[in-house]
C-alpha positions in Angstrom: -5.8 8.1 23.8 -8.3 10.9 23.5 -10.1 9.1 20.6 -10.7 5.9 22.4 -11.9 7.6 25.5 -14.3 9.7 23.5 -15.7 6.5 21.8 -16.1 4.8 25.2 -17.9 7.7 26.6 -20.6 7.9 23.9 -24.1 7.1 24.9 -25.8 3.9 23.9 -28.3 6.0 21.9 -25.6 7.0 19.4 -26.5 4.3 16.8 -24.9 6.2 13.9 -21.4 5.4 15.0 -20.8 1.8 16.2 -18.1 1.3 18.8 -14.6 0.5 17.4 -15.0 -3.2 18.4 -17.7 -3.8 15.9 -15.6 -2.5 13.1 -12.6 -4.8 13.6 -12.1 -7.9 11.4 -11.6 -11.3 13.1 -7.8 -11.2 12.3 -7.5 -7.7 13.7 -9.1 -8.9 16.9 -6.6 -11.8 17.1 -3.7 -9.3 16.5 -5.1 -7.0 19.1 -5.2 -9.9 21.6 -1.5 -10.7 20.8 -0.5 -7.1 21.3 -2.5 -7.1 24.6 -0.6 -10.1 25.8 2.8 -8.5 25.0 3.7 -10.6 21.9 6.0 -9.2 19.2 4.8 -8.9 15.6 6.9 -12.0 14.7 5.3 -14.1 17.5 1.8 -13.0 16.5 2.5 -13.8 12.8 3.8 -17.3 13.8 0.7 -18.0 16.0 -1.7 -16.8 13.3 0.2 -18.4 10.4 0.5 -15.1 8.5 3.5 -13.0 7.4 5.0 -10.4 9.8 4.3 -7.7 7.2 0.6 -8.7 7.3 0.6 -8.2 11.1 2.2 -4.8 10.6 -0.6 -3.9 8.2 -3.2 -5.0 10.7 -1.4 -2.9 13.4 -1.6 0.1 11.1 -5.3 -0.5 10.6 -5.9 -1.0 14.3 -4.1 2.3 15.2 -6.2 4.1 12.7 -9.5 2.6 13.8 -8.7 3.1 17.5 -7.3 6.6 16.9 -4.0 5.9 18.6 -0.4 6.5 17.6 1.7 3.6 18.9 1.7 0.0 20.0 1.5 0.8 23.7 -1.7 2.8 23.1 -3.1 -0.1 21.1 -2.4 -2.4 24.1 -4.1 0.1 26.5 -7.1 0.4 24.2 -7.3 -3.4 24.1 -7.4 -3.4 27.9 -10.1 -0.7 27.9 -12.1 -2.7 25.4 -11.7 -5.8 27.5 -9.8 -7.8 24.8 -8.1 -10.5 26.9 -5.7 -13.0 25.6 -7.5 -16.3 25.3 
């Protein structure tokens, strides 16, 4: 979780590196919300009308962008970034 904590603690004057939220695609945000609400990849895929393998690809990208190693850390990062299930 060190990576996300570092990103959240950066000052507002650090314009060279936008916060991770601004680098996420709309679908990645939807997947992030699903993870945050405790859904399985299969459930997220069904809700979004995409393949489960596509959700897995988005999860890999999210973990890389948020600098975390597992699904639980993704959910914690989503909470820290205020991504609420709508």
